[in-house]
N, C-alpha and C positions, 0 to 999 in steps of 0.2 A: 675617328672620334673628332667631335667639333672643337674647337677654341675653347679653354676654360675661361669663365666670365665670374670673376672673382669680386664682382661691385655688387651681387646680390646674395643675401643669404634668405633661405625657405624654410619656414616653418611650417611642416604638414602635418597635421595629426592624423592619426586612422584608427586612433579607438580613443576611450577616457574621456570624453568630452561631452556633456551633457546625457552622462551615464556612467554607471558603478562598475569598473571592471575594464577588461579588452584594452590595457593602457598599451598606445603603441605611439610615437611620433618620430617624426622625420625630420633630421635635417640635410637641407642640400645646399650647396654650393658649388660652383664650377659644374665639375664634372665627376663630384664625389657627393654620396649619399651616406649619411651614417643613421643609422637606426635606433632609437632607445628605448629599451622594452619590446614586449612582445607576451601580451597576455591573453587571457581569455576571460570570457564574458560568461554569465551565468543566466539560463533561459528563465524569460517572463513566465507566468502563470498560462499565458494565451499559446507560448511557443509549445504545442502538444508534441510528446515526443523527443523533442530536441536535448541532448545530453548535454552541449557547451556550444557556445558561442564564439567564434574568432575573426579578426580583422582582416576586411579584403585585403588585398595585397597585390591585386592587381598591377597596379602603377611600380610597386617593387619590380614583380616578374617582368615587366616592360621594359625596366631599367636593370637588371639583374647584374649587367656589367659594371656599372657603377656605385654597387652597396660596397662599401670599403668594410664596414664591420656591424654587430650588433652589440650594443653594450647595456648590461643588466644594472638595476640599482638595488635589487634584491630578490629573493626567491620566494615570492607569494606566488598564487597561480594565477593571479589577474595582471602580473609581471613576467612570468614565464611561461605560461602554460600553453600559450599557442605555438611554441617553437618545435615540438615535435612533427605539427603540421607545416609550419613555415619552411623548416629545412629540408623536406621534401622538395621544393623546388626552387632553395637558394643555399648556392653553397658558399658561404661567409663565415667569416671568423668571429666567435662569440666571444666576450670578454663578460665576465664576473668575478666577484669574491667566491671564497672556497666553499663556504657551506651553499651558497647561491649554485655554484659548479657541482659541488656533491649532488644535490637535491634533481636539479638538470639530468648528469649522468643516469640516474636512475630510470628518470622519464625517458630519456633518448636508447637505453636498451631495449626498453619495451617497443618503442615506434618502429626499430626496425628501418632506417634511414636507408635510401639506394645508394650513399655514398657514409664516407666516415668524417662525422663531424670537426671542424676544427675549433676546439674548447682551449679557451688560455684563462688561468687562474691568473689574480690580479688580490693586490689587499690595498687597503686605504693608503692614501699617500702615492700611491705610481699613478705613473701617466704612460700612457700609450699615446701612438700616432696612428689613425684613419685616415689616409688620404691627405685633404688640406687641416683635416680637424685632430687636434691634441686634445686629449681627455683624461684629466685628474678625478682619481674617485675618492670622494672626501667622507669621513665617517660619521652618521649619525646615528640617533635611537630610531628604533622601532619595534614591532612587535615581532620581529626575529632578527636573529643575530646577524652580521655583517652587512648591515645596508648600508647603504654610499649616497650619497649627493652626486652632482656629475658637473665639473667645472669645465665648458668647452672651449678651449681657445679656436675661433674662426679667424680667417680674412678680415672679417667685419668688425671683430670684436670678442668680448668675453659672452658665452652664454650659461647660466647657471642652471640647472632643471635640479629642484629640492628633492625629488623621489618621494618617498612615502617618509614621512620624520615625525617627531614630538622632542622635546628637550628633556630629558630625564637628567636630574643631575645627581640622582641616586641610582644609576643601571645597574642589573643585576651583574653584568661583566665588569665592572669598575670603569668602562669605556665611554664618558661623556663624548658628546656630539662635541667634533672639532670646531668651535666658536672662532677660536683665534686663528684659524686656516680661511673661515669664510668672511673675517673682518678682514684679511689681506687682501684676500680676492674683492672685496668691496672698494676696498683702498685704489685699488690698482685700476678700478674701473670693471662696471658690468654692462654691457649693450642690452641684454635681455634676460630676465629671471623666468622662468616658469616654476611656479608654485602650486603645489598639491592644496585643494580644497576640502576636503573630505569634512573635515570638523571646523570649517570658517564660519557657520554660523555660531557655534557653541563659545560663550565667553569665559574668561580666564585661562588656566593653564591645564594640559592635561594630566591627571595625576600619574604618579612614579609606580611603575610596576611591582615595586617592593609592596606597597600597600596592598597588592594583591597577597603576598607572601602573610603579612601581618593577619589578615581575615583568615586565609586558610589555617595557620596554626590554631586560632582560635575555635574553627570548625575540628580541625584534628581534635583538639583538646577535650573539646565539650561531647565529643561523641566518640569515647575510646570502644563502646560495646559493640559499635556498627562497621560493615564493610563499606567501604566511601568509593562511590565511581565518580570520577570528574572529566567532562567532556570540556573536551577546549579546541581551539584550532592546532592543527599537527605542525604547522611551522613555528609557533608561539614556541621558541625552544626554552627561554627566560622561564616561560610559565612551568614550562614542564619541570624545569629544572627545580622550583621551587617547590612544586607537588613532592618530588624525589627526594627533598632535605628535609619535608614537613613529614614525610612517611619515613624514613631514615629516624627522626627525632623521635617519634612514637613507635619505633619496632614494627613499622609494617613493611611488608615485602609488594612490591610494585608491578603491576603486569600491564601491558602495553595493548590495547585493540584496535582494531581498522588499519586496514593495507596503508594509508596515508601516514598513519601514525607510526606504523610499525617501520617504514620507510626511513621518514623524516628524522626520528629519534635516533634510529640505527648510524645515518649518516653524519647527525650532530655528535654523538657519543664517539665513533669513528675518527673524527675529525677534530676531537678536543674541545667542541664547543658544549658538552655538557659531560657536569662530574657526578657519577654514577659510583657511589661507594660497593665496595665488593659485596656479592652477594642479594644486594638490595632488589636488582631487576630480575624477574623471572618470568620463563615463558606460561604464556595463558594456559597451557596444556599440564601445568604444574600446581594449579591453585586451590586444586581438593585435598591438597596435601596439608594447607593450613586452614586454619581457624579464620571464617568471615571476616573477625576483628584485627585479625592479623593482616588484612589485605587492602591496599588502593588498588584500583582499576583506572588506566586512564585509557580515554576513549575518543574515537570522533563522533561525530553526529550531533556537535553543537549547532548546527543550523537546523535541525529537524530533518536532513536528508534521508528522503527514504530507502532502505538497506543499508543506513548505517550502521554501526555496530551499536549504538546507543538505539536506535529506531529498531531494530530487530529486538535488544533487552526488554524496552518499553512494552512491545507488543508479543512476548515470550516466543519471539522466533528464534532466538539465539540457541547455537546449539551446545556451547562452552558455557554460560551464564545465565542462571535463573533467578530475578529480581523476588524479592520479597520485602517485607515490613521491616525486616531486620537490614536494611540498606538504605543510604543515604546518599542522593544523587547530585552532584553540583554542576550547574550550566557555568563553567567559566569565559562566558563568550556571552556577546552582546547581538541582538538578531541583526544581520544584514538587513538594509531595507527589504521588503518583498518577502522575507523568509518568516515573518511573524504566525502566522498562521501555520505554520509547519512545527515550528518549536513550541507554539501552543498545545498543537496536538498532542506531542509526546509529554507534556507537562499532565495535561490531562489525563493521559493514558496512564503516567506514574501515579499521580494522587488518588486515581481512582483506585491501583492497587495498592494503597496504603505506606505508599512510599513519599517519605518526605522528600521537597526538591529544593535548594537553594538556587537561586538565580541572581541573575544582576540588579532588579529592583528592589531584591530583599535583603541582602548581602552584598558586601565590596568584595567580589568574587570577579572582576571583569575590570581590566583601564584599557581605553582605548590607544591606540598605536600610531596617532595622527595630532597634528598641532592643534592646538583653538588659536583662539584668536589674538591673546597677548603673545605667545610662541610666534605665530604667523607676523605680528610687528615687527617682534624682535630681527628673525629675518631679512626684512623689508628697509629696516633700521640699517643691518650690519651692510647691507649689499649696496643698499641705494641704487638700482637699475636703472638705467635711461628709459626700457619698456617692460611691459608686466605684461604675462598671457596665463591666468588662472588655468590650470588643469585638476585633471583626476576629481570629478563629481560631474552630477547632476547639472540642470541651469542656475540653482537656488542655489549651489555651493560656489559656484564660479562667482554669478555675481554677488555676493556676501565677501566674498575676495576680493574683488573690485573695490566696493566699498573700502574695505582695510587699506587696500592701496591709495585709495582717495584720502582718506583719514592721514593718513602717512605724508601725505603732500604731493603725491604723483600726479600728473595733467590726466582728467580723465582721455583725452584724444591720443594717450601715450599707453592705454589699457587695450587690450585686446580679448575681450569675450568671443571666442572661435568654436568651430565646431566640427566635426571631423570631416575631414575631406576639402576643407578650407584651408586655403595658402596665404599667409602672413609672409610679404617679403618685405626685406628689412634692408636698404641702400646705406650709404654713407650719410644721406640726409634724410631722410626720412623711414617709416612704417607704414606699411598701408596691407590691407585685404587684396591680393589679385588673382583671382580665378580660383578653381577647383582642381581636384583629382578624383579619381574613382574611387568611393570609400563606401562601407556599410557593413553589414552582419551577412557572415556565412556560416550556416548552421553544420554541426558535426551529430550526426544522427546513426547511432552505433557506429558502423566502421566506413557509412557514407560521409563525404566530407563535399558539402556544398552541392551535393544532389537533391536536397530538400529546398525549395524556396517559397514567396508568397505565397504561390498559387497551389501547393502540397499543403501548406499550413492552413490556407484557406479552407481548402477541403476537409481537411483532417478535424477543423472547427466546426464545420458545417455536421459534419458526420457525428461529432460528439454532441451538439445539441438537438439536432433533430431526426439523426437515422440516415438510412439508406432504402431507397424503394428500388427492388431490380423489375424489369418489364422483360419476358422473354416471351420471342413469337419467332415462327417458322414462317416465311414468304416463298412464294413462286413468282417470281420479280418478271418471267416472261409471259404469263398467263396473267399477270396481276392478282393474284388469289392467295388467301391467309392461310397457309399449313393448318399448323396449330396455335393455339394460343389467344390472343396474350395470356400468360401466367403473370402473377405481381407476388414477387418475395418480399418481404418486410423484415429489417433488421436495424434495431432500434427507433422506429418510429410507432408501429401501433401492434399491440398480439392480435396476429389475425384469426384467432377462432373467437376471440371477443370483438371483432371488427367486420365482421363476414360482410353485412350489409354494404360498407366504405368500401372493399377491397371490389365486392363485385359491380358496383358503381364505378370504381376506377379502370377495371377491366374493359366495360362497356366504352367509355370514355377512351382507352387506349385503341380500340379497335375501332370506333369512330375516326380519329385522328390518322390513323393508318390507311386506311380505306379512302378516305377523303385526299390523301399526299397521292397514294398513287393514282388515283383519276387523272391527275397531271401528266400530262405527255411527256417530262423530261425528268419525273421522278426517280431521286437518288437514294442511296443509305444514308446519308447526311440529313436530308432533307425529312425523312420519315422519323428517325431520332429525335432530330430536333422537335416535330410538330407532337411527338409524345410526351417529351418534356416539359412544352409550353404548357399544353393543354393539361396536362396531371399537375405541373405546379399550382395553376390556376386553380384547378380542384383541391386537391388538398389543402390548400390555405384559407379557402372560405368555407371548408369543413373544420379545421381543426387550428387554424393562425402558424402554423408549423411550415417550415419549407425543407422538407427533405433532400436530400441527393437524390436524383432521379436519373438510373443508369440502364438506358434500353441494350436490352442484348438480341439482336435482329440475324438471323441465319437465311441463306436463301438454298434452295430445293431446284 
């Protein structure tokens, strides 16, 4: 092992910068690497067929013997969702709070890892050692219980990672963010702050989660004759707690739908993060025993995800719940950027069937779990860091957080708006960008991880946009004779029976391309296929202004 150099601290983001989700950051000092979070991202519209996006961890795999630990800030998918994939190749200890680890254990049981994962449960206030790093977990408020910031002592100084947070002075669990400890850390001196930037563009403070409780109470009070269906994030345990409380108050039973909702609520109740009065929670199979006005259904699907429980209900495909005009649907979540169309589609389907819908714009049924401008200013004022790196957000969010830091008096050259793979190097004298490491997106498609790349996605887009043409011919290459064909099969391009003239002309062009190429002295299969593709591409584009994928299938006799 090379001699440790503790004179340099490297900050290497592998995800979560200039994108939403996929949060993952490395701290490297000497021979030790510490990993902060390990999340998934969700596919864009042009990522056809992709289920999840995870960080490229090739740098970690190359230096696996130096990775000392993975520390988790909280249990949201964009912070822990990639662990079932990453732990397939990395055997390192993982640290997180009780609810975070409870959710993670459920995920890892399904993953069937090649080794037993080394999981360690910590509480806010605990400190752990991982190589040269000493990590303290600090309680913060967020839209999931047990969220933490991380105070990481390194040989060069303190690094403070805010995690995802908001300042809630009246949290549901009564545990306010530990501002006292954060102030103490600031007074002791902070080398670098990494601050979440999701709401850096929004002025003011993020409202308390309790405001949602007041809104829910009004909805329950005004709709005593309806069955109430509430869609929210499965991980928002405090939101589900308030739904349970309102249901119990108005004499309703609560049934939970959606696999992730069942898993998270089960883990939260088992670990004591939810207080469910006896007899309130019922199995979905028992809902027929009660009148609709005696029921509250809590479901997944607030983001319009196809095949989620709410989606199937909205389109009449759910096997246990059929919606009618006697139902009220509450979308207790805001649409994640990029999901607006999916959410709109569900709302339209519900309204079309005479079902009333409450969502965030027309009722206070959701508050963010992320800090707005004034809360971010407060953290900057308490920590007074020497250097600052905004994290968790698209470029506009990171830049907005940079402006906040400048407003708080930080010099511009001490602020580093980075991107994934870019290395921030800090010495005792200065901080600067210095080089890159491999980073990017690895696509998960079904059970395949990384076997779908940009070329495959390009082909899928081409197939989706302009379809496929298959050209089949049988040749005798020894005698240079076309034995049969060429025949043309169209899929997603044109309907053959209505385009006979186009297809006949295409056959003649393909035949001419084959014969012309076979006349060459050293003609081979690849040249014949290339000629067919080139000639037909030009022909179809000239006639239809489309570019179908052309797949020649040549057989030799």
